[in-house]
Structure formats: structure tokens, C-alpha cells
C-alpha positions in Angstrom: 103.1 103.1 128.0 106.2 104.3 126.2 108.1 102.5 123.5 111.2 102.4 125.8 109.2 100.5 128.3 107.9 97.9 125.9 110.8 97.7 123.4 113.9 98.0 125.6 115.7 95.3 123.6 115.0 97.2 120.4 116.0 100.5 121.8 119.3 99.1 123.1 120.7 99.0 119.6 124.2 98.1 118.7 125.6 100.7 116.4 128.1 99.9 113.7 130.1 101.7 111.1 130.1 99.9 107.8 128.8 96.8 106.1 129.0 95.3 102.6 125.6 96.7 101.8 126.8 100.3 102.3 129.0 102.3 100.0 131.0 104.2 102.6 131.5 104.3 106.4 129.1 106.3 108.5 128.9 106.2 112.3 125.8 105.7 114.5 123.8 103.6 112.0 121.4 101.2 113.6 122.2 97.5 113.1 120.2 95.5 110.6 120.2 91.7 110.9 121.6 89.8 107.9 119.2 87.9 105.6 117.4 85.6 106.1 116.1 87.5 109.1 113.3 87.0 111.5 112.8 90.7 112.3 113.3 93.9 110.3 111.6 92.2 107.3 110.6 94.2 104.3 107.8 92.5 102.4 107.5 93.9 98.9 104.3 94.0 96.8 104.8 93.0 93.2 101.6 93.9 91.3 102.7 92.8 87.9 106.3 93.6 87.2 107.7 92.3 83.9 110.6 90.0 83.8 113.0 92.8 82.9 111.4 95.0 85.7 111.9 92.2 88.1 115.5 91.9 87.2 116.0 95.6 87.5 114.2 95.7 90.9 116.4 92.9 92.2 119.5 94.6 90.9 118.9 97.8 92.8 116.8 96.7 95.8 117.1 92.9 96.2 119.6 93.2 98.9 117.1 95.0 101.1 114.0 92.9 100.2 113.2 89.8 102.3 110.1 88.4 100.7 107.9 89.3 97.7 104.2 88.9 97.5 102.6 88.7 94.1 99.6 90.8 95.0 96.1 89.4 95.5 95.5 87.1 92.5 97.8 88.8 90.0 99.7 85.5 89.6 96.6 84.0 87.8 97.1 86.4 84.9 100.8 87.2 85.0 102.6 86.1 81.8 105.7 83.9 82.1 104.9 83.3 85.8 107.4 80.4 86.2 110.2 82.4 84.6 109.4 85.3 86.9 109.5 83.1 90.0 112.8 81.6 88.9 114.3 85.1 88.7 113.3 85.7 92.4 114.4 82.2 93.4 117.8 82.7 91.7 118.3 85.9 93.7 117.4 84.1 97.0 114.2 86.1 97.5 111.2 84.0 98.6 107.9 84.7 97.0 104.3 83.9 97.7 100.9 84.4 96.1 98.6 87.0 97.7 95.9 85.8 100.2 93.1 86.8 97.8 94.2 83.9 95.5 93.8 81.5 98.5 90.3 82.9 99.1 89.4 82.5 95.4 90.2 78.8 95.6 88.5 78.3 99.0 85.2 80.0 97.9 85.1 77.6 94.9 85.8 74.5 97.1 89.2 74.0 95.5 91.6 73.8 98.5 93.3 70.6 97.2 93.7 72.4 93.8 95.4 75.3 95.6 97.9 72.9 97.2 98.6 71.4 93.8 99.2 74.9 92.4 101.7 75.7 95.2 103.5 72.4 94.3 103.4 73.1 90.6 105.1 76.4 91.0 107.5 75.3 93.7 106.2 77.7 96.3 107.7 77.5 99.7 105.4 80.1 101.3 101.6 80.7 101.2 99.3 83.3 102.6 96.0 82.4 104.3 93.6 85.3 104.6 89.8 86.0 105.0 89.7 89.6 104.0 87.3 89.2 101.2 85.2 86.2 102.2 83.7 85.0 105.5 85.4 81.9 106.9 84.7 80.4 110.3 87.9 81.1 112.2 88.3 77.5 113.4 88.2 76.5 109.7 90.7 79.2 108.8 93.1 77.8 111.4 92.5 74.3 110.1 93.6 75.5 106.6 96.7 77.1 108.2 97.5 73.8 110.0 97.1 71.8 106.8 99.1 74.1 104.7 101.9 74.4 107.3 102.7 70.7 106.5 103.6 71.7 103.0 104.9 75.4 103.1 105.7 78.2 105.5 102.4 79.9 106.2 101.9 83.7 106.6 98.3 84.5 107.7 96.5 87.8 107.5 94.2 89.2 110.2 91.7 91.9 109.4 89.1 92.7 106.8 89.4 94.6 103.5 85.9 96.0 104.2 86.4 99.4 105.9 83.1 99.0 107.7 84.3 96.0 109.6 86.2 97.2 112.6 87.5 94.7 115.1 88.0 95.4 118.8 91.6 95.0 119.9 90.8 91.9 122.0 89.5 90.2 118.8 92.7 91.0 116.9 94.7 89.5 119.7 92.6 86.4 119.9 92.7 85.8 116.1 96.5 86.4 115.9 97.2 84.1 118.8 95.1 81.3 117.3 96.7 81.6 113.9 100.2 81.5 115.4 99.3 78.4 117.4 97.8 76.9 114.2 101.2 77.1 112.5 101.6 80.6 111.0 105.2 81.8 110.8 104.1 85.5 110.8 100.7 87.2 111.0 100.0 90.2 108.8 98.0 93.1 110.1 95.7 94.0 107.2 95.8 97.4 105.6 95.3 96.6 101.8 97.5 98.1 99.1 96.4 101.6 99.9 96.9 101.5 103.7 93.4 102.7 104.5 91.6 99.8 106.3 92.3 97.4 109.1 94.9 99.0 111.4 94.4 102.3 109.7 91.6 104.8 109.4 90.2 105.7 106.0 92.6 108.7 106.0 95.6 106.4 106.4 96.1 107.4 110.1 97.3 104.6 112.4 94.8 103.3 114.9 97.3 103.8 117.7 95.3 102.4 120.5 94.7 99.2 118.5 98.4 98.8 117.7 99.4 99.4 121.4 96.9 96.8 122.6 98.0 94.2 120.1 101.6 94.7 121.1 100.8 94.0 124.8 100.0 90.4 123.8 101.6 89.6 120.5 105.4 89.7 120.1 106.4 92.4 117.6 108.7 90.1 115.7 105.7 87.8 114.8 103.7 90.6 113.1 104.2 92.1 109.6 102.5 95.5 109.6 101.2 96.4 106.1 102.5 100.0 105.7 102.4 101.2 102.1 102.5 104.9 103.0 105.7 106.6 104.1 104.0 108.2 107.1 102.9 104.8 108.3 106.4 103.3 107.9 107.9 106.2 109.9 105.3 105.7 112.7 106.1 102.0 113.1 109.8 102.5 113.0 109.6 105.2 115.7 107.4 103.0 117.8 109.0 99.6 117.5 112.4 100.4 116.0 114.6 99.9 113.0 113.8 96.2 112.7 110.1 96.3 112.7 108.5 94.0 110.0 106.8 96.1 107.3 104.8 94.9 104.3 103.1 96.0 101.1 106.1 98.1 100.2 106.2 99.1 96.5 109.3 98.1 94.7 110.3 101.7 94.1 110.0 102.4 97.8 112.3 99.7 99.2 115.5 101.8 99.2 113.6 104.9 100.5 112.3 102.7 103.4 115.8 101.4 104.1 117.0 105.0 104.6 114.1 105.6 107.0 115.1 102.5 108.9 118.7 103.8 109.2 117.9 107.4 110.1 119.1 108.7 106.8 115.9 110.5 105.7 114.6 113.6 107.4 111.7 111.7 109.0 114.0 109.7 111.3 117.2 111.7 110.9 117.5 112.7 114.6 115.8 109.7 116.0 118.6 107.2 116.1 121.3 109.8 116.7 119.4 110.6 120.0 119.2 106.9 120.9 123.0 106.6 120.3 123.8 109.2 122.9 
């Protein structure tokens, strides 16, 4: 099944010449939706930027960043956390705490405390995951449903344990259930390194798994964790410019945007060919 068969709407791109985010006119550049957008999302992984680094990151790449995750439970030990969140908030970039923090509260029977933490820091998004602990899926969906009354929920499917390999039908079943429970987007697990979940240990995409998922789950509802350049290129070629990608390092946001626009060697000819 080719990407043209599945993603005809994405392939039928509108090409434009110039936008305010670009420094000079260039023809045959694929269109990117304006923020806030539902597709083409770049989710950035902040693993502990300082306040000054956060300001510098926003100055150079904020325009291309849709949402920032404070990785795993780094928010627990990040100095000046409120000030940092205020910097992102002032720039109009939503933030959320990594799913491992949610799991750390759940395993300690502190779900209500977790909700209070979200309120304390003015969080508008939360991640629900079970990559490090075992949670009955019905209970996980119950957490999603409860949290969705307070914040926008992003849930993560897949394990951080490389030995736990789910069949495609199970990924589909879990994703569907979590969307029905109230998740805005579902994340396909890959960890920071991009070597578990939807990837093999080498970082190679489990292509059959991804193809199966996309037969049942709309592409715009999935954020594919893709920290490695080769992974980003693969998903952009499969789904198109406006695929949702996550776990992007701050320094890789602008390089990723050039890949999305066909302005790096990896996709240089791809969108020119589509424009013909």
C-alpha cells in the first residue's frame, strides 16, 4: 500500500512562495499550517535547559516549536521551574511534564497530588503513560478521562522495555481506547534515544507496525517520537511534511524544519517531484 494511496490529501499539497517565517522567497515549498496547529506538530524535548538557554532556544526556534515536554521527571529537580514555565508561556509555547512523572505519582498512590501539582504550576497539558510501570489499561484510560476534565491529555502507547514488543493489533486497540477516553494525541513510544517501541534497537523503523497502525488510526492524532534524523526523514517521506514528530532536541528543531520543507539533502528532491 503506497503512501499516495493512503495519504492523498497530504500528497496534494498547496505550494506557496513566501511567509513571514522565511527570510526570502523560494518557490515549491510545501505548506505548513500556522500555529496552533493540529498536524505538522514538532514536540521538543527539554531535558534541563537553563533559563538563558530556554530564552535562546525560543529566540531561534520558538516559531517552529509547537509544544515542549520537560523530559521524564526532570521538572522535579529543575531549578527555577516556575520562571522557566513562564518563559515558555510568554512565548506562546505550551509545555507539559513527561509521562514518567505521572507514573512516579501513580506508583506512589498520589494521583490527587499530581493533579494539584498541575494546578500549582498552571499546566494546561499532561502526559499519561505506562512505559515504566504496569497499569491495567482500563485504569490508564480512567486516568486519562479524569485528567481530561482538567487539562489537555497526551497519552503514550508503548513500553520503554525493549523486550516488550506489542503486536500491531494491540497498538491499534490501545490507541483507539485512549483517544476515546479523552486523549488529544497519542504518542508512539520510542524513548529519548529512538531505539524501542516503534523502532528496533538499531533505530530502524518497524515499518510493518507503522503501516498497520495507520490503517486504523488517523495520522493527525499520532505524535511519532523520532529523535534521530533518519527517523524524521522516514516519517516525512511516508506521511508528508505535516507529520507530527516528537522528542526533538532543541538544537534539531531548525534542521527538522528544513527537512520538512525539502531544504536538506535527505528530502531535497522529494517535494520538487510532488510539485510537478
